[in-house]
N, C-alpha and C positions, 0 to 999 in steps of 0.2 A: 642607740641614740646618735652616736657619732656617724654611723652609716647614713642615717636619715639626713643629717646636716650636710654631708658630703654630696648627696644626691640633689640638693637644691630645694627651693620652695615647692610645696605640694600644689599641683595643678588643680584649678577649679573644674567642677563637673560641667557637662554641656548645658543643662538648664541655667546654672548660675552664670556661666559665660555669656549665654544669650541675654539674660536680664542685665548683665553688666554693659554689654554693647548697646542694648536698648536705652538704658539710662544715660550712657555717654552720648549717644546720638541726640537725645532729647535735650540734654544740658547745653549743647552747642546751638548757636543761632541757625546755621544751615540745617542742622538736624531737625529743629522745630519747624522750619519752613518746609522741609521735605515731608514731615509727618502731616502738617496741615494741608499740604497740596494733595497727598494721597487721600486724606479724609474728604476733602472737597471733591475730588474726582469720584469717589464712591458715592457721595450724596448726589452729585449731579447725574451719575448713571442711574441711580434709583429714581430720580425725578423724571428723567427721560423715558425710562421703561414704564413708569406709571402713566405718563401722558400717552404713550403709544398704546397701552392696553385700554385706557379710557376711550380714546378716539376710535379704536377698533371696535369696541362694543357698541358705540353710537352708530357707526357705519353699518354694523350687522343688523341692529334693530330697524334702522331706516330702510335697509334693503328688504327685510321681512315685511314691513308695512307696505312698501311699494308693491311687492309681489302680491300681497293680499288684495290691494286695490285693483291692480291690473287683472288678476284672475276673475274677480267679481265683475268688472266692467266687460271683459271679453265674454264671460259666460252670459250676461244679460243680452249682449248683441247677438251672439250665436243662437241662443234660445229663441229670441224674437224672430230672427230670419228663418229658422227651421220651422217655427210655429206657422208662419205665413205659408211656407211651402206645403206643409201637411194640410192646412185648411183648404188651399186651392185644389190639392189632390182629392180631399174629401168631397168638395163640391162636384168635381168631375164624376166621381163614383156614385154620388147621390143621383145626379141627372141620369146616369146609365141605368140605375136601379129603377127609377121612376119610368123610364121608357119601356123597360121590360115589363113592369107591373101594368102599364096602360096599354101597350101595343104588343106585348109578347116578345119584344126585341128592343135592343137599344136603338137610339136614333141613328141616323145614317152614318155609315162608316166614314164618309168624308168629313162630317162634322166632328166626329171623335178624333180623327187624325188632325184636323185643324186645331182643336183644343189641345192636343198633345204637343203640337208645334209651339204653342204659347207657354207650355210648361217644360222648360229645359231639364228639370230634375227627373222627368219620367222618360222611360224608354218605350213602353208599350202598354196597351190596355187589352183585357180579355174578359170573356164571360165563361164561367164553368158551370155545367149543369149539376143536378143532384148526384149523379154518378161520378163526379169528379173529372169529367172530360171537357176540354175546351171546345165550345161550339161557336165562339166568335172571338176574333182577335184582330188588332190592327196589323199584326205580323201574320200573314197567311200561313207561314211555316208552322205556327203554333197550333192551328186548328186541327182538332182530332187528338191532340196530345192528352194523355191521361195523367191526372195529378192525384189519383185516388190514394196513393201511398204517402202523400204529404200530410204529416200530422198537424201542420200549422193551419190546414183547412178547417179544423174543428173550432167552433165558436163556443161562447159561454152557454150553459144549459138553458138559461132563461130565453135564449133566442133573440135577445135585444139587438136591434139593428144599430151597429156602431162600427167605426173604423178600427181595424186591427192591423198589426204588423206580423207578417210571417217570418219564418227563419230565412236567413240569407241563402240564396241559391247560387251554386257555382256556375260560371259561364255568363254569357251575355244575357240570356233569358232564363231558361230552366236547364239545369245540368243533368248529365247522365247519372243513373243510379250508381252509388258507390264512389263517385268522384268528389274530391274535396276542393274547397276554395283555394287552398294552397297549391294544389295540382293544376287547377284551371288558371290561376293567376288573376281572375276577374270574377265578379259576382253581381247579383241583383238583389234588391230588397223588396219583396212583395208586400203591397198595401191592399187590403181587401175589405169588402163589405158584404154581408149576407143578403141574399134575395129571399124574402119571406113569402110563403104561399098564403092563400086566404085564411088558413088556420093559424098563421103566425109562426110556422115552422120554416127552417131554412130549406129553400128549394134550389140553391145554387149560390154562386158568388160572382161578384165583379171584382177584377184584380187590376191594379196598376203597378207596374214594375219600376221602382225607384232606382235611379243610377247612383251608386255609392260615390262616384267621382264628384257628384254635386256636394255631398257631405265632406269629402276630402278637400274640395276647393274652398268651401267657406271656412273649414277648420284651418287650412293652410294659410289663407289670408291673415287670419288672426294670429297664427303661430309665427309667421314672418314679421308681422307688425309688432308683436308684444313678446316674442321669444317664449311662447308657451306651447303646450301640447294639448290637443283636443281629441276626445274620444266620444263616440256615440254608442249608447247602449239601449237595449230593449229593457222593459220593466222587469223582466225575469233574469237580468244580469247577462244576457247574451250580447257580445260585442258585435256592432253593426259596421262600424268604419272608424278610421283614425286619421288624423291630420297628415301624417307622414306617408299615407297611401300604402303602407305595408299590409300584408295579409296575415301576419302572426296573430293568432288569437281570435280572428274574425270567425263568427259562427259558433264560438265556444262560450259557455256560461261560466262566469267567475263570481259565484255568490259570496266568496270570502273577501271580495274587494271592500274597501272601507265604506263606500257609499251605500252598498246593499247590506253590509253587516251592521252598520251603526245608525243608518237614517231611513232608508227606504224599507217598506212603503209607508212608514208613519209620516215622514216629512217630504215635502216636494223640493226642498233646497237645503244646502248645508255646506260648510267649509271647515277645513282642518289643516294643520301644518305638520303632519307626520309623514305621510306617504301617499302616492297615487295608486290607481287600481293595479298597476304593474308591480307594486311593492318598492318602487324607487323613492327615497326620501324627497319630499316635495311639499309645496303648499298647493292644495287642490280644493276645488269647489264644484258643485253639481247643481243642476236645475232641471225640472221636468217641463216639457213643452205644454202649452195651454190645452192641447188635445189630449194630454195625459198618456201618450203612447211611448214617447222616446225620452231618454235621459241624456243630457249633455254634460260631460266632465271636462273641465279645464284645469291644467296643472302646470306649475313651473318648478323644475327640479331644484334641489338644494344646491347642486353644483352651479347652475345658472344664476341662482340668487346670490351666491357668495362670490362669483367670479369678479364682479366689480369691487366687492369688499376686499378681496385678496389683492387686486390691482392697486386699489387706493392704499392698502396697508403697505405694499411694497414702496409706493411713492412716498408715503408718510415716513416709513422706516428709513428710506434713503435720505430724506431731508433731515430727520432727527439724527441719523448716523453722521451726516456731514457736520451738523452743528456740534454733536458730541466729540467728533474727531478734532474739530478746530479748538474746542474748549480744552480737550485733553492735551493737545499739542502745546497750548499755552501753559497748562500746568506742567507739562514735561519740560518746557524751557525753564520754568521757574525752578523745578527740581534739579535740572541739570546745572543751572547756575549755582544752586546751593551745594551740589556735589563738587563742582570745581573749586569753590571756596574751601570746602572741607578737605579736598585733595591737596590743596596747597598747604594747608595746616599740617596734614599728616605726612607730607612728602619726606621731610627730613628724617622723622622717626622711622618711617617705613624703610627708607634707603639704608639707614644704619642697621635696622633689624635684618634686612636681607643680606647685608654684607656679613654680619656675624653668623647668620645661618649658613651662608655659602662657605664660610671658613670652616664651620663645624662639619658640614657635609663633606668637604674636601678631605679633611683630616680623617673622618670616618671611612671614606672610600679608600684612601690609601692604606689605612689599617686593615680594612676588610680584604683588599687585594693581597697584601702581604700575608695575612693569615690563611687565605685560600691557597696561595702558592705554597706555603709551608705544609699545609695539610695534604695537598695533591702530591708534593714531592715525597711524602711519606707513604703514599699508597703503592702497593706492589703491582701496579699496572700503568700502562701508558695510554692516556686519553688523548684523542686527536679529533680534528675536524678536517673534512675534505670537501672541496667544491669540484664537481665534475661537470664540465661544459662540453658540448659537441665539438669534436675536432681539436680539442685542447687537452694537453696532459693534466691530470688531476693536480689541484693545488692543495698541498698538505700543510697543516698547522698543528703543532703539538699544543694541547691544552694544559697538560700537567702529568706528573708521574716521574718516578726515578728511572731514568733511562738505563743507567749502568746496572741497577739492581734487577731489571727485567731482562735486558739483552746480554749483559756481561761485557759490554763495550762502553767506553766513554761517550758522552753525548756528542762531542765534536766529530767522532768517527761515524756514528749512526746517522746524524743529521747533515753530514757533508754530502754534496752532490754525488749521487751514485753509491752512497754508503750502504743502504739497504740492499740494493741490487747486487753489489759485489759480494756481500756476505750471504745472500740467499741463493747464490748460483747453485745449480744451473737453471734457475727460474728468474731471470732478471725482470721480466715483464709480468710476473705473477701479481704484483700489487695493483697495477693498472687494470689487469683482467678481472681481479677480484672486485675492485671498485665499480667496474662496469656491470658486473653481476649484481652487486648491491643496488645499483641504480635501476636495473631492470626489475628485480624481484622484490625490492623494498627492504629486505634483510637477508644477511648471509653470514656464515662463519667458515673459517678454514684454519688448518694447522700446518705449520711449515717448520723446517729445521734450519736453524741459524748457526753458521760456523762460529766457533769460539776462539779466543786468542791462543789457547793451548792446543789447537788442532781438533778438539772435540766438537760436539754439537749440542745445541739446546733447542728443545721443542717449544714453540710459541703458538698461542691461539689468538686469532684476531676475530672479533665480533663487531659488526657494523650494521647500521640501520639508517634509512632515509628519514630526515626530519623535516625537509621542505623541498617542494618542487616549484620553481619559479616559472613565470610566463616566458622568459627568454630561453628556457631549456636547461638552465643550470640546476643541478641537483645538489642539495646540501646533505652531507653524510656525517654522522657522529659515531664513534666507536672506541674500542679499547683493545689493547694487546696485553696478554698476560703470559707468564712463564708456566707451562703445563708439563715440564719435564718430569717432575715428581709424580704427577697424576698419571702420565703415560707409563712410567716405571711401575707404579702400583697396579695399573691395569694389566701390564704384561705379567707381573707376578701373580695376579689373580687368575689370569688365563692359564699360566703354567700350573698353578695349584689346581685349577679346574681339570686340566688334562691329567695330572697325577691322580686326582680323585677318581676320574673316569677310568684310568688304568687300573686302580685298585678294585673298582666295581667289576671291571671286565676280566680280572685275573683268572677266575675259574673258567669262564668261557674260552679265553685264549689258550689256557692250558689244555682244554679239551680239543680245541681246534688244532693245536700242534701235536697232541698225542695221536690223533687219528692218522696224519700222514706218516709219523714216525713208526706207528704200529704196522702200517701197510708196507713201509720200506723194510722193516725187520722181517716180516713174513716173506716179502719178495726176495730178500737176500738169502733166506734159508732155502726157498724154492730154487733160487739161482744155483746155489751150491749143489743141490740135488741134481739139477739139470746138467751141470758140468760134469758131475761124477758119472752120470749115465750117458753122457755124450749127446744129449739132445740140445743142439745149438740154437734151433729156432725158439724153443721154450726158454732157453737162457737169454736170448735177445729180448723176448717179451718181458721177462722179469727185469732186465736192465732198463728198458723203456719205462716200466712201471715205477722203478726207483727214481729215475730222472724226473718223471712227472710229479711224483709226490714231494721230491726235494724242492722242485720249483714252487709247488704250492706252499710248502713250509717257508721257503725263502720269501715268497710274496707276503705271507702273514707277518713275518719278522720285519720286512721292509716297511709295511704299513705301520707296525708298532713303533719302529724306530723313528719314522717320519712324524708320527703323531706325538711321540714323546718330545721330539726336538722342537716342534711348533714351527711357526712361520713369522716372518717379519711383517707386522701390521703396518709399518710405515711404507712398505713397498706399494707401488701403485697396483690396483687390481689388474689381473691378466686373464685372457680367455681360458675357460676351462669347461669341460663337459659336466653337466649335472650328473650324468650316469656314472662318471668316474668318482665323483664325491660320494654318491650313494653307495657305490660298490666298495669304496674304501671304508666307509662307516660300517657297512654290513660285515666286512672282513673282521673288524674289531669286535663287534657285538653280536655277530650271528650266532655264536655258540651260546651266549647268555640268553638270547631270545629263544633259541630252540630248547634249552633246558627249562625255560619258564613256560614252554608249550604255547608260545606266541607265534601266530602266522603273520608273515609280512608279504604284502602284495605291492609290486612296483609296476606302474604303467605310465610310460612316457610317450605313447603313440608311435608313429612311424619314424619320427626324427628326434634324435637326442639333442635338446637345445643347448646352445653354448651361451655362457654368461660371463660377466666380468667379476672376478673375486679372487679369494685366496683358497687354494685347494685344502690345505691343512686346517685353516680356520673354519671352512664350511664343513669339513669332516667332523671337527670338534663340536660344532653346533648340532649336526645330525646325530652324533653319538649321544650327546646330552639329551636331546629330545626323545630318541629311541629308548634310552634307559629310563627316563622319566615315565614314558608311556608303559614300559614293562613293569615298573614299580607300582603304577596306578592300577594295573590289572591283576596284581598279586592277590588282592583281597576279594576278587570276584568269586561268587559261588561256583562250585563245579557245574559244568555243563553250559555255562554262559560263554559266548564267544570271546576269545582273546585275539584281537586282530589289529594290525597296523597297516594302513594303506598310504603309499607314497605316490602322488600323481601331480600333474600340472594343473594350474588354474585355468578355468574355461575362458575367462575374459579379462586378461591382465591389462594394465595401462599400456599405452603405446610405448614401444621401445623397452619394455620390461618383461620379465618372466616370473611367474608365481609358482613356487614349489609348496604343495600342501601335504602335511603329515597328519593323518587322522588316526584316532584310536577308539576303542570301545571301553575305556576305563571309567565311564560315568561322568566325565567333565570336571571342570574346576569350580570351586565354590565361588559364588558371585562376589563375596567380600574380598576374596583373594584375586579374582580375575582382573579387577581394576588396577591392582598394584603388582601384577605378576612379574614384571621385569625390573622391579626395584630390588636393591640389595637386601639380603636377609629375609626375603619373603618366600616361604615354603609351605607346602601342604604335607610334608613328611614329618616324621617324628624327630625329636632332638638328636637321636642317635643315628639317623639315616640321611640327614641333609643339612647343609650350611645356609641355604637360601641364596647362594651366589651363582649357581649354575646358569639360570636364565638371565641374570644380570650380565654375566660374561658373554652369553650368546648374543644379547642385544648389542653389546659393545663390538663384538667381532663382525656382526652383520653390518653395523653402522660404518665400521672401518672399510668395508667393501663398497660403500655407497648404496646400501640397500636398507630394507626395513624388515621387521619381524612383528607379527601380531598374533593374538590368541583369541579364540572364541569357543563357545560350546555349541554343538550341533549333533542331533540324532544320538543322544546318550553318550557322547564322548567329547574329547577336546580336539580342536583343529588349530594347528599352528601354520601360519602362512608366511613364507620367506619370499620377499620380492627383491630381485636383483636386476641390474642393468643387463640388457641382452647384447651379446656379442654379434658382430656381423657375420661371423663364421658359423655355419650350420652343417653338421655331419649327419649322414644317414646311418642308422644303427639297425641291423637286421634283428628280428625278434624270433628267429627260428630256434635259438637256444639262449637261455638265460645265463647271466654271468655266474661263475662258480659260487660266489657268496650268496646269490639269490637261490641257486639250486640247493644249497644246504638247508634252506627253510622250506623247500617244497614238501607238500604232504603234511605239514604240521598244522593241525586245526585246533582252535581253542574251544 
C-alpha cells in the first residue's frame, strides 16, 4: 500500500483518457465550435456528393434517350435512301429481262450503258445463260466468264421472278477462285433477277454489280453527322458493307448478332440498348428495306454515348469541388480561430507541464548515464568506437570498460598519445592497419601481446565490426578488447596435454621404431668384431657405415620425439615450411603404430612439394592426431576389409592457399557428431580411449597458423581438409625414392 502511494496516482486507460479529452473539448466554447464545424462540413460534403450523383444520373438518362432518337432517325433516312437505290436497280433489271423475253436479247448496249451512268451505285450489268456463262456485259472483259461455281446464282425453288442479292465478290467485278475480300481490298455486291423460259423455269439471270462504296458513302455521311456506325447486312446475316469502309467481317455470316438472334425474320425493325452486331456495348436499331432484301443496322457505342456525360460530370464535379473547398475553407477558418482561443487558454498549463517533464527527463538521463558508466566500468572489456576516414588517422573514442583491469596499465598511460603504440611495439601501426582491415571486410579480430609494467606480457584480443558506412566515405566501427591471457594459457596447456596423450598412444610404435635400428647396430657391431679379428678391413668398414646409418636414423626419431614433446610457440608468426617435412615428421612418430595396426599409408604430393606458412611442430601434432584417429577408426573393421590412409593435395584450392587432404577407409563419422566434430569433449571413442579434446586442439593449432580445418564423409570413410596459406617459395622434390618414414609402411596392405 505504501509502495502504491509512493508511485503516485493510477493513470487512466487509453479509452477513458480519450473520453475525458472529448468531454473537456465539448465543455469549452471553442471545443463546441470546432465540433459543430466538423459536423457541418460532413453534412455539406454529403449534400454535395448526393447532388453530384443525382445530376450525373440525369445526364446519363438524357444521353441514352438522345442516342435512341438519333439512331432511329438515322436508320429511317438510310433505309429510305437505300430502298430507292434498290428500286431503281430492280427497274433496270426488269427492263433487261423483258428485252430478252421479247427479242432474245437485252435492248441496245448503249442504252444499258446510258442507264448505268444515271445509277452511280452500280458498276456493271451482265446477262448469264442457263450454263452460268456471261453472254452479255457492259464490261467487255466479263463476256465469256463462267459463274457456274457461284452458289448465289441459285434462286428459290418456286422459280418466282424477284430481285435477289448474291454474296459479295472480291475485286472490282468478279474475283479469282479462292481469293478473299480482305486479300483483294475491294468487292462488289451482285443484284440479280432470273430469266424465266416459257415453262416458268429459270433460263439465266440478269445481274447488276452494286458498288459497296455507295453503301459506305451513305453510311459515312450519317456516321459523321450523328456519331454513329452503320452496317449493311443480307437477310441471311451476311455482312455486305460498313460505314467505316473496312473489310473485316464483310462476306461472313453472323447469325448470333442481336438483330438476327432476337428479331429477324419475324420482325422488320427493332431497337435495343445492349450491344451491336460486333458485340460492343451500344444502343442499336435495324430496319429492312422496302424491297425486303437488305438490312440496315445503325448503332452508337456506349463510350460515345457516355463521353459527354463524363465531360459534364467533370465540369460539374469541378464546380461542386470549388464550392465545397470554399465552404470548407470557411469552416477551417472558424475551427482555426477556435483552436487559437483554446491554445491561449492551455498555453500556461502546457508550458508548466513541459517544464516539469523536461526537468524529470534531465534527471532521469543523468541517472541513466551514471548507471551506464558504472556498469561499463565493471565489465572486464574495453568497448570503443572508431571513425575511419580516407587519408585521415582513425579517431578513437572509448565507450566504457575498466582500462587497468584489462590492460594492466592506468587509463592515463594507455589513452595518452602514442600509449598503445609504445606498449605494443614492435607493431606501432598495427591498430591502424587492423581498422583498415575491418573497414574493408566488415568484421575482423586479432590478438596481440601488450607489455606489462613488470616487464612481462599480456595477451589481448580485439574484435571490431562496421556499424555504418556514410556517403562521405567515413566508416563507423564499434568493437571491444578483452584479456585472453588465461585463455591462451589454457589452450597451450591443452595442446601440451594433447601432445603427451599422443606420445602415450605412440609409445609402443616408437619403441619398435627405436628397437629396429638398435638391433641392427648390435648385429653390425658383432660382425665388425669378427671382421677385425679376421683382418677383413672392407667388411669392417661396411659394418661401421651400417652402424653410423642406423644411429643417425635412431637420432632422427629421438629428435622428432624431443621436438614434438617440446611443442612450438603458437604466438610466433607462421613461417615457410614444406608439407612433405611435416608429413615425414608425423610418420616418423606414428609409422610404427600404423604398421603394427596393418594400416597402409599413401602419400602423393605430385612433382613439387608445396611450401606453406605455418608451425612445423603444430602441423605435425595435427597430422599425428588425425593419423591416430584414423587408425583407431579402422581397428573395428572386419578382416579382409582395406585399412588405408591417403595423404594428398586438394585439386582446386582457393587462390593463394594449399589444401592437404587426409582420407581413410574407417567408415566415416556419424552425422550427429560430424556437425560438432571440432567442439571440445566431442568424441566417437569410448570413455576409456578419448577425452574429446584432440580435434578441438587441432582446430586451434590450424587457426593459429592462419588456416582452416574441415571434415566430411566420402566413399565410406572420413576426409579431413587442412587449408593453409601458400608460401612464395616452391621446392622440387624428386619422387625416385620415398622418405624413410614412408618406406617403413611400404607393402603393408589392409
